[in-house]
C-alpha positions as CSV (number, residue, x, y, z in Angstrom):
1,X,0.0,0.0,0.0
2,X,1.3,3.4,-0.9
3,X,-0.2,6.5,0.5
4,X,0.5,10.2,-0.1
5,X,1.9,12.1,2.8
6,X,1.3,15.8,2.8
7,X,2.8,18.6,4.8
8,X,1.4,22.0,5.8
9,X,4.9,23.4,5.7
10,X,6.2,24.7,2.4
11,X,9.9,24.5,1.4
12,X,11.2,27.0,-1.1
13,X,14.9,26.5,-0.6
14,X,16.0,23.7,-3.0
15,X,19.5,23.4,-1.3
16,X,18.8,23.5,2.5
17,X,16.2,21.2,3.7
18,X,16.3,22.1,7.4
19,X,18.2,24.9,9.1
20,X,17.6,23.6,12.7
21,X,16.1,20.9,14.8
22,X,13.2,23.2,15.5
23,X,12.7,23.7,11.8
24,X,12.6,19.9,11.3
25,X,10.2,19.5,14.2
26,X,7.8,22.1,12.8
27,X,7.9,20.4,9.4
28,X,7.4,16.9,11.0
29,X,4.4,18.3,13.0
30,X,2.8,19.4,9.8
31,X,2.8,15.9,8.2
32,X,-0.5,14.2,7.6
33,X,-1.9,11.2,5.9
34,X,-5.6,11.0,4.8
35,X,-8.0,8.9,6.8
36,X,-9.3,5.7,5.3
37,X,-12.7,5.7,3.6
38,X,-14.9,2.9,2.2
39,X,-13.2,3.4,-1.2
40,X,-9.8,4.8,-0.4
41,X,-6.9,3.5,1.6
42,X,-5.6,5.5,4.5
43,X,-4.9,5.6,8.2
44,X,-7.2,4.1,10.8
45,X,-6.9,4.2,14.6
46,X,-6.0,1.2,16.7
47,X,-9.1,-0.4,18.2
48,X,-9.6,-1.2,21.8
49,X,-8.9,-4.7,23.0
50,X,-11.8,-7.1,23.0
51,X,-11.7,-10.1,25.3
52,X,-11.9,-13.6,23.8
53,X,-15.3,-15.4,24.0
54,X,-15.8,-16.9,27.5
55,X,-18.0,-19.9,28.0
56,X,-19.8,-21.7,25.2
57,X,-23.1,-20.0,25.1
58,X,-24.4,-18.2,22.1
59,X,-25.1,-15.1,24.3
60,X,-21.4,-14.9,25.2
61,X,-20.4,-15.2,21.6
62,X,-22.9,-12.5,20.5
63,X,-21.7,-10.1,23.3
64,X,-18.1,-10.6,22.2
65,X,-18.9,-10.1,18.5
66,X,-20.9,-6.9,19.3
67,X,-17.9,-5.6,21.3
68,X,-15.6,-6.4,18.5
69,X,-17.8,-4.6,15.9
70,X,-18.1,-1.6,18.2
71,X,-14.3,-1.4,18.6
72,X,-13.8,-1.6,14.8
73,X,-16.4,1.1,14.2
74,X,-14.9,3.4,16.8
75,X,-11.5,3.0,15.2
76,X,-12.8,3.8,11.8
77,X,-12.0,0.3,10.3
78,X,-15.7,-0.3,9.4
79,X,-18.7,1.9,9.1
80,X,-22.0,1.7,10.9
81,X,-24.7,0.1,8.8
């Protein structure tokens, strides 16, 4: 996967990339990668941990699956139907 990284900082000097550590840190702070959408690759957040299914009942499995889906939605991995 390749994704375009953009910067809010503009460089006009073709010879000197950074004049100081502060200059570099300002540039680095301005970097961004687009968020993922249903049709475009991008960055998503890490989801919260979901415990493994405990017990063997269908209710426990449903509860765990619902928690997993909620975690994925909150992280932006999947959308809400």
